[in-house]
C-alpha positions in Angstrom: 46.4 28.3 -14.2 45.4 25.5 -16.6 41.5 25.2 -16.9 39.5 22.0 -16.4 37.9 21.1 -20.3 34.3 18.9 -18.8 32.2 18.5 -22.6 28.5 17.9 -21.7 28.0 14.3 -23.7 25.7 16.1 -26.3 28.6 17.5 -28.9 27.3 19.3 -31.4 27.8 19.6 -35.7 28.3 22.5 -37.9 26.9 23.3 -41.4 25.7 25.4 -43.8 23.2 24.7 -46.0 22.8 26.5 -49.4 19.1 25.6 -50.6 18.8 26.9 -55.0 14.8 27.7 -54.6 13.8 26.0 -58.0 16.7 23.3 -58.0 16.0 19.4 -57.9 17.5 16.3 -58.3 17.8 13.7 -60.9 14.4 11.2 -60.6 12.5 8.7 -61.3 9.2 9.5 -63.5 6.8 7.7 -65.7 6.7 8.6 -69.1 5.1 6.6 -72.8 7.6 3.9 -74.2 6.1 4.8 -77.9 8.1 8.2 -77.6 12.1 8.3 -78.5 13.0 11.0 -76.0 11.0 12.4 -73.1 11.9 16.0 -70.9 11.0 17.3 -66.9 10.8 21.3 -67.3 12.9 21.9 -64.2 11.3 25.9 -63.1 15.6 26.5 -62.8 17.1 27.7 -59.8 15.6 30.7 -59.0 17.3 32.6 -55.8 19.6 31.9 -53.2 18.4 30.7 -49.5 20.6 29.9 -46.7 20.1 27.7 -44.0 22.5 26.9 -40.9 21.7 23.3 -40.0 24.0 22.1 -36.3 23.4 18.4 -35.2 24.2 16.7 -32.1 26.3 12.9 -31.3 22.7 11.8 -29.1 20.5 12.6 -32.8 19.0 15.5 -32.0 19.4 18.4 -34.2 19.1 22.5 -33.0 16.2 24.9 -35.1 17.7 26.1 -37.6 18.2 29.5 -38.9 16.5 30.6 -42.1 18.5 33.7 -44.6 16.4 34.9 -47.6 17.7 36.8 -50.4 15.6 40.4 -49.4 16.4 43.4 -47.8 14.1 43.3 -45.3 11.8 40.4 -44.1 8.2 40.3 -45.4 5.0 38.9 -43.9 4.4 37.1 -47.4 7.0 35.1 -47.3 6.2 32.9 -43.7 3.2 30.3 -44.2 0.5 30.5 -40.8 1.8 27.3 -39.2 5.6 27.8 -38.4 8.1 25.1 -36.1 8.9 26.6 -33.1 11.9 27.8 -32.5 13.2 28.3 -35.9 15.4 31.6 -36.2 14.8 34.0 -40.1 17.1 37.3 -41.6 17.9 38.2 -44.6 20.5 40.3 -46.4 20.6 41.3 -50.3 23.0 38.2 -51.0 21.2 35.5 -49.0 24.6 34.0 -48.6 25.7 34.0 -44.3 27.9 36.4 -42.8 30.4 37.8 -39.9 26.9 38.9 -39.1 24.7 36.0 -39.6 27.8 34.3 -37.8 27.5 35.7 -34.4 23.3 35.9 -34.8 23.2 32.1 -35.2 25.9 31.5 -32.4 24.2 33.6 -29.6 20.9 30.9 -30.7 23.1 27.9 -30.8 23.9 29.4 -27.5 20.4 30.0 -26.2 19.2 26.3 -27.4 21.5 24.2 -26.0 22.7 25.5 -22.5 19.5 24.1 -20.9 20.8 20.7 -22.3 24.4 21.0 -20.0 24.3 19.1 -17.0 27.1 21.5 -14.8 27.2 25.8 -15.5 30.6 25.0 -15.5 30.7 22.0 -18.2 31.8 23.1 -22.1 30.6 21.9 -25.1 32.3 21.7 -28.3 31.1 23.1 -31.2 33.4 21.1 -34.8 32.2 22.8 -37.4 34.1 24.1 -41.5 37.0 26.9 -41.4 33.9 29.5 -42.9 34.6 32.8 -42.7 31.4 33.1 -40.3 33.1 31.1 -37.9 36.6 32.3 -37.7 35.4 35.9 -37.4 36.8 38.3 -34.5 33.6 38.4 -32.6 32.2 34.9 -33.1 36.0 33.2 -31.7 35.2 36.0 -28.8 31.3 34.8 -27.8 32.6 31.2 -27.8 35.3 32.0 -25.4 33.3 34.1 -23.3 30.1 31.7 -22.9 32.4 27.8 -23.1 31.8 26.6 -25.7 35.1 25.5 -27.6 35.4 25.8 -31.1 37.3 22.8 -33.5 37.5 23.3 -36.8 38.0 20.3 -39.7 40.4 20.5 -42.1 40.6 22.2 -45.1 38.8 19.9 -47.9 38.2 17.3 -45.8 33.7 18.1 -44.7 32.4 14.6 -46.8 34.3 12.5 -45.1 34.1 14.0 -41.0 31.4 16.2 -41.5 28.1 14.1 -40.1 25.6 15.8 -42.3 27.0 15.9 -45.6 28.4 11.7 -44.6 24.5 10.6 -43.6 22.3 13.4 -43.1 22.5 16.1 -46.4 21.9 13.3 -49.1 18.5 12.4 -47.7 17.4 16.1 -47.5 18.5 17.0 -51.0 16.2 14.2 -51.9 13.7 14.9 -50.4 13.9 19.1 -51.3 13.6 17.4 -54.2 10.7 15.3 -53.8 8.9 18.5 -52.9 10.2 20.7 -55.8 9.0 18.3 -57.8 5.8 18.7 -56.9 5.7 21.9 -58.9 7.9 21.0 -62.0 4.9 17.9 -62.1 1.8 20.6 -62.3 3.7 23.6 -65.0 4.4 26.1 -62.1 7.4 27.8 -63.5 8.6 29.9 -60.3 8.8 29.1 -56.8 7.5 31.7 -54.1 9.2 31.8 -50.6 6.7 31.0 -48.7 5.9 28.0 -51.1 9.3 26.7 -50.3 9.4 27.0 -46.7 6.8 25.1 -46.6 8.4 22.3 -48.5 10.9 22.9 -46.8 9.4 21.7 -43.4 8.2 19.0 -45.3 11.7 18.1 -46.3 13.3 18.3 -42.8 11.5 16.1 -41.0 12.4 13.4 -43.5 15.9 14.4 -44.6 17.1 15.2 -40.5 16.0 12.1 -38.8 18.3 10.9 -35.6 18.5 7.7 -37.5 20.3 9.7 -40.4 21.8 11.8 -37.7 23.4 9.0 -35.7 24.7 7.3 -38.9 26.9 10.5 -40.0 28.5 10.4 -36.9 29.6 7.3 -37.1 30.3 7.4 -40.7 32.6 10.5 -39.9 34.6 8.3 -37.3 33.5 11.1 -34.5 31.2 9.5 -32.3 32.6 6.7 -31.2 35.4 7.7 -32.1 37.2 6.1 -34.7 39.9 7.7 -36.7 40.8 4.1 -38.7 38.2 4.6 -40.3 38.7 7.9 -42.7 41.9 6.2 -42.7 40.6 3.6 -44.2 38.3 5.6 -46.1 41.7 7.9 -47.8 43.2 4.3 -48.5 40.8 2.3 -50.4 38.8 5.6 -51.8 40.2 4.8 -55.3 39.1 1.3 -55.2 36.0 1.2 -53.2 33.5 -0.5 -54.8 30.1 -1.3 -53.4 29.5 -4.6 -51.9 26.0 -5.5 -54.8 23.8 -8.4 -52.8 22.2 -11.3 -56.0 18.5 -10.3 -56.3 16.0 -12.8 -55.6 14.1 -14.0 -57.4 10.2 -14.2 -56.2 7.6 -16.2 -57.7 4.0 -14.6 -56.9 0.4 -15.6 -57.4 -2.1 -12.9 -57.5 -5.9 -13.2 -57.3 -7.7 -11.9 -60.4 -9.8 -8.8 -59.3 -12.1 -9.6 -56.3 -16.1 -8.3 -57.5 -17.1 -7.0 -53.7 -14.1 -3.9 -54.1 -12.4 -1.7 -56.6 -9.0 -3.3 -58.0 -5.7 -2.4 -56.5 -4.0 -0.2 -59.0 -0.7 -1.1 -58.1 -0.8 -4.8 -58.7 -3.2 -4.5 -62.2 -0.3 -5.7 -64.2 0.4 -9.0 -61.8 -3.5 -9.7 -61.6 -3.5 -9.3 -65.4 -0.4 -11.1 -66.2 -2.1 -14.0 -64.3 -4.7 -13.3 -66.3 -3.9 -13.9 -69.7 -1.6 -16.8 -68.4 -4.7 -18.1 -67.9 -6.6 -17.2 -71.0 -3.8 -19.1 -72.9 -4.1 -22.5 -71.9 -8.1 -22.0 -72.7 -9.2 -22.9 -75.5 -10.2 -19.4 -77.1 -9.0 -18.6 -80.4 -5.6 -16.0 -81.2 -7.9 -13.4 -82.0 -9.2 -13.4 -79.1 -6.5 -14.4 -77.4 -5.0 -10.9 -79.0 -8.4 -8.9 -78.5 -7.4 -9.8 -74.3 -4.2 -9.2 -73.7 -4.7 -5.3 -75.8 -8.0 -4.8 -73.3 -5.6 -5.9 -70.5 -2.9 -3.2 -71.7 -5.3 -0.2 -72.7 -6.6 -0.8 -69.0 -2.9 -0.6 -67.5 -1.9 2.4 -69.6 -5.9 4.7 -68.9 -5.1 3.4 -64.9 -2.0 4.8 -65.0 -2.9 7.9 -66.8 -6.0 9.0 -64.2 -4.3 8.7 -61.8 -1.1 10.7 -62.3 -4.0 13.4 -63.7 -5.9 13.1 -60.9 -3.1 13.9 -58.5 -1.8 16.7 -60.9 -5.1 18.2 -60.7 -5.2 18.1 -56.9 -1.5 19.4 -56.9 -2.4 22.1 -58.9 -5.5 23.8 -56.6 -4.2 23.3 -53.7 -1.4 25.6 -55.2 -3.3 28.0 -56.9 -5.6 28.2 -53.6 -3.0 28.8 -51.5 -1.7 31.5 -53.8 -5.0 33.0 -54.2 -5.7 33.3 -50.5 -2.1 34.7 -49.7 -2.5 37.6 -52.6 -5.7 38.5 -51.3 -4.3 39.7 -47.6 -1.7 42.6 -47.5 2.3 42.5 -47.7 4.4 43.8 -44.4 7.6 44.4 -44.4 9.2 42.8 -40.6 11.6 46.4 -39.9 12.1 46.4 -37.2 14.8 43.3 -36.0 17.1 42.3 -38.7 17.2 38.5 -37.2 13.3 37.1 -35.9 12.2 34.1 -34.3 9.5 31.3 -34.8 7.2 33.9 -32.1 7.8 37.3 -33.2 6.6 36.6 -36.6 3.6 35.0 -35.3 3.3 37.9 -33.2 4.2 39.8 -35.4 1.6 38.1 -38.1 -1.2 38.2 -36.0 -0.8 41.9 -34.5 -1.0 43.1 -39.2 -3.9 40.5 -39.1 -5.3 42.8 -36.0 -4.9 46.3 -37.8 -6.0 45.1 -41.0 -9.8 44.0 -39.2 -9.7 47.0 -37.8 -9.6 49.8 -40.8 -12.1 47.0 -42.9 
């Protein structure tokens, strides 16, 4: 008997994202031009956390599956407010394995079943050939729950995996931006809860509907376009990114108004306009030179003050949160190897009640 495959219009793709606490990408920084060399400190790679992400060709994403490094989940690893639907687990390495692969496919099934138009519809799951995706239990679960599994060819994820094509890079930049706040504040070690808070914010900025749709289109999967990948394979060595000629724009900013504080972002352009006007006057050269130096000093001190205020605010915020967490008691969450957001919140609420009763 031939089985008819009826796929939902929403097709899902899988990627395992390995995140190292403490690492950051290359970024632009403000430095003193009088210093020949400048260095930016990094906390360094501290430990590994795995986040399993899944997106669809419709631009949607399902809640992630987060694997911490540790024997048991601890209450101190979670912020007070968690997004709904997330799954959390832990093991000794922080990597995924066959157990977590099966737990994730169950999570995938429950998160996508409601989007089927009919109980007879099939879901198409496209993923790489990681061991946890091809285990006996993983494949058997797919067969018994109408999930068709397709594996990408080896060493092709940079071309055919939508998350690698257009989503993973923006997500890494967003995470790096969040981690750099700790670097600038002089924090030498990032806690799990602090990383999770930053990842939640970075995920909202990096894994967007526009990026997901762009990734599916760029991988040639949806809309289906095999020529897109074949052309990239042929022209990969000769590919050159086209450049757009810059346009010269001349602006004439107004001087500082008397009624309001000047905007720091336009201080330089306003000062330059002011000095250009002064150069046409009859002031002596020493006076013109002194005015130029005053304007430069003002810009330097203004930028320095802004950076110090920002750094002080972040240090106070980080230390305040750490002090608040240290004041509470840490609990091991041993009841289940995998916990959902709702189960974590329930456990934390019960622990707070128990602590209040003891007091």
